[in-house]
N, C-alpha and C positions, 0 to 999 in steps of 0.2 A: 310382362310384355315389353319389347324393345321398341322405342320410338326413334325413328331415324330422321326426324325433321331437320336436324342440323347439318345434313350432308350438303356439300356445296355443288356437286355436279348435277345439273338438270338433265334428266334422262328423257322425260316426255314433257312437252309444253303445248298447251292449248292456248292459242292467241285469239281471243274474241271470237270464238267459234260458235256458229249456229248450225244445228243439225236438223235434218228433216227429210221428207220424201215429197217429190213432185213440187218442190219449192215451198211446201208448207212446213213451218218450223215445228219441231218437237222439243228441242232444247235450245235455249237462247243464250248468247253472250257468255260462253264458257271461257273463263280465264283460270288456268290451272297449271301448276308446275309440280311434277313428281320427280323425286330423286331416285337415282339408281338404288335398287334393293328395297324400296318401300313396298309395303303391302297395303293396298287400298280396299276397304270394304265399301260396297256400293249398295245403298238402300233407298227405297222409295215406293210409292203406291204402284199397283199394277198399271201397266201401259204408260208409265211415265217417261220411258226412254232409256232404261238401263241397258237393254240389249243393243239399242241403237248406238250408245256410247261405245260399247265393246266393238261393234262392227266398224265404227269409224277408226278405231285403233288398228283393227285388222285389215284396213284398206278396203272394206266391203261397202262402206257408205262414205261418200265424199261430202265434205262440209258444204252447206249452202253458202256460207261466208266464213271468213277467217281462215286460219291455218293450224295444222297439227304437225308438230315436229317430234320425231322419235330418233334419238341419237344423231340429230342433224339432218335427218332425211324425212320426206313425206311418207305416210304409212304404206303406200303401194310399193315404195322402194325399200322400206325397212321390213317388209312382210316376211322375209326369210328368217328373221330373228324374233318373230312373234309366234307364240303358241296359243292357239284358240281352242277352248273347250266349250262347245255349244251345249245347250240343254240335251239331256240324254235321249229325249224323244226323237232327235234327229238321226239316231243310229238305227238303221233298219236291220233287225235281227233275222229277218227272213232271207237276207242276202247271203248267198253261200260263200262266206269268207271266214277265215280263221282269225284268231287274235293277232297272230303275226302279220297276216295280210293287211288288216286294218291299221296296225301300228306302222307298217312300212309306208302307208300312204302319207304319213307325216314327213317322210324323207323327200318327197317329190318337190317340195318347195326348194330344196337344196340342189337336187340333181336334174330337175326338169322333167316335165310330164312324159316325154317320149324317149327318154334315155333309160337304159337298163341299169338297175341298181348294182353297185359294186359290192365287193365283200365288206368294205368299210360301212356302206349303207346298211347291209344286212346285220353287221355287228352292232351298229348303233340302234337299230330297231330292236334287236334281241336284248340289248342292254336296257332299253326303255321298258320293255316288258318285265325284265327282272327288277327294275327300279320300283315298279308298282306292285311287285310281289305276285306276279302271275306266270312264273316260269313253267309251272306244271300244266298250265292251260295254253301254252304257246301255240299249239296246233289244233286247239279245240274250236269248234264252230261257235259263233256268237250266241246262238240259241241255247247253248249248254251252260251259259253263265248266268249268275244271279244279277239283279239290278245293280248292286254295289260293285260287282266285278266288271260289268259293262261300263260303269262310270270310270273305273280305273283304266279300261282300254282307251277311252277318249283322252284321259290325262296322258297315258303313255304315248298316244299318237302325237299329242302336242309336244311332249318332251323329246320325241325322236329327232326333231330338227335342231336340237341344242339351242333353244330360244334363250334370249335374255329377258324377255317379258312374257308373262303367262296371263291370258285372259280367261276367266272362268265364269260361265253363266249358270248360276245356281247348281253347282256340282253336287250338293248334298240333298237336293230336293228328291222326294219320292224314294228314298232309301231308308232302311231301318237304322236304329240307333247305333248298332255295332258297326255297320258299314259307314255311317256318317263319321263316327269317331276315327275309324281307320283312314278315311279319306283326308280328314283334317290333319291327322298325324303325318300322313304321307306328304301333304303340302307344306307343313311346317319343316319337315326334313329337307325337302327340295329347296325351300326358301333359304334355309340356313346354309346348306352345303353349296348351292349354286349362286347365292346372292341374287335370286330372281326378283325382278319387279313384278308384282302381282296385282291384278284387278279382279276382285271377287264379288260377284253379284249374289246377294242373299236376301231371304225374307226373315231369317232367324239369326240375329247377331250373336246370340249366346255361344253356340258351338265354335264360332270362328274368332271370338274375342281375343284369344291368346295369339292369333296369327296376325291380326291387322295392326297397322301403325296409325292410320288415319281413316276417317269415315267420310265418304262422299255422299251427300244427301240430295235427293232430287224431289222436287215438288212443283207442280204447276209450271213446268217448263224451265224452272230455275235450278241452278246447280250451286251448292256450297260445300266446302270441305273444312274439316278441322279435326282436332283430337277426339277420340271416343268420348271423353268426358264432356267436351263442349258440344258434340253433335247428338249424343244419345240422351236427349231430354224428353220428359213426358209430353211436352207440347209438340215437338217434331214427330215423335213416334206415334202419338195419338192421331196425327193426320194420315199416317201410313195405314194403321190398323183400324181406324175409324171406331175406336172404343177407348176405354180408360187404359192407360199404360203406366206402370210404376217402374222406376229405375232404382234398384237397391244396390248398395255397396257392401260387399263381404270380402274379407281377406285381401283388400287392396284392389279389387276389380269390380266392375259393374255387371249387374244382371238385369235383363229386361223381362218384366212380368206383364203379360197381356191379360186384361180382365181384372176382376175383383180379387182382392187379397183378404182372406178371412183368417182371423186369428182365433183359435179355439181355446 
């Protein structure tokens, strides 16, 4: 795993940020600096504010206090360079749209909602479909795709805008092992080739361990960040899973085991 903590250029800065809804805080006093090209894994208990943090970066949730800076701009002005992959449940497969139609939606942040796509826009959308390995499904209805393939459509939609930052909300949840492995390999490839800054919300750190550089840990409204070795401790993880957690090192990497370990 490559750790990029030594990079000098601050890409995203949270300056004493409190996030919430209706003035009620969900996350408090976030101070965070992320360098260009870092991959951040986000972990924490259910309903702790992980999605809220992603939405603040996407410009969908404004801070209650403090400021967020993305490439020198507030999130609502930097939105064109942000790719957001929400949870798959937000994709309505009954909607009569093809894979290409959905991915083209990712271009509207660049071209404007009421302008007609140019050939360049169509080419970029087509390339995004190809990038996630769905060329032969280009004109297939969403309802014809598997769960893992639909997740790739959401990733392609985010990539179509040529983002510099990619926000992913549990992209490997509710997919089978093969699809999960393929999605992680795809993200590793995009990360490496495009130097994307990535925020990745997950409940299972093991599959994404090779992708992430640092871990952002949330609990009880507080946010902390550090190396995987520093943040993936039995104490912290035990508060997430509410059970015994063991952290095992094998071949130079950490593995998280939830529950009892029995040796035969």
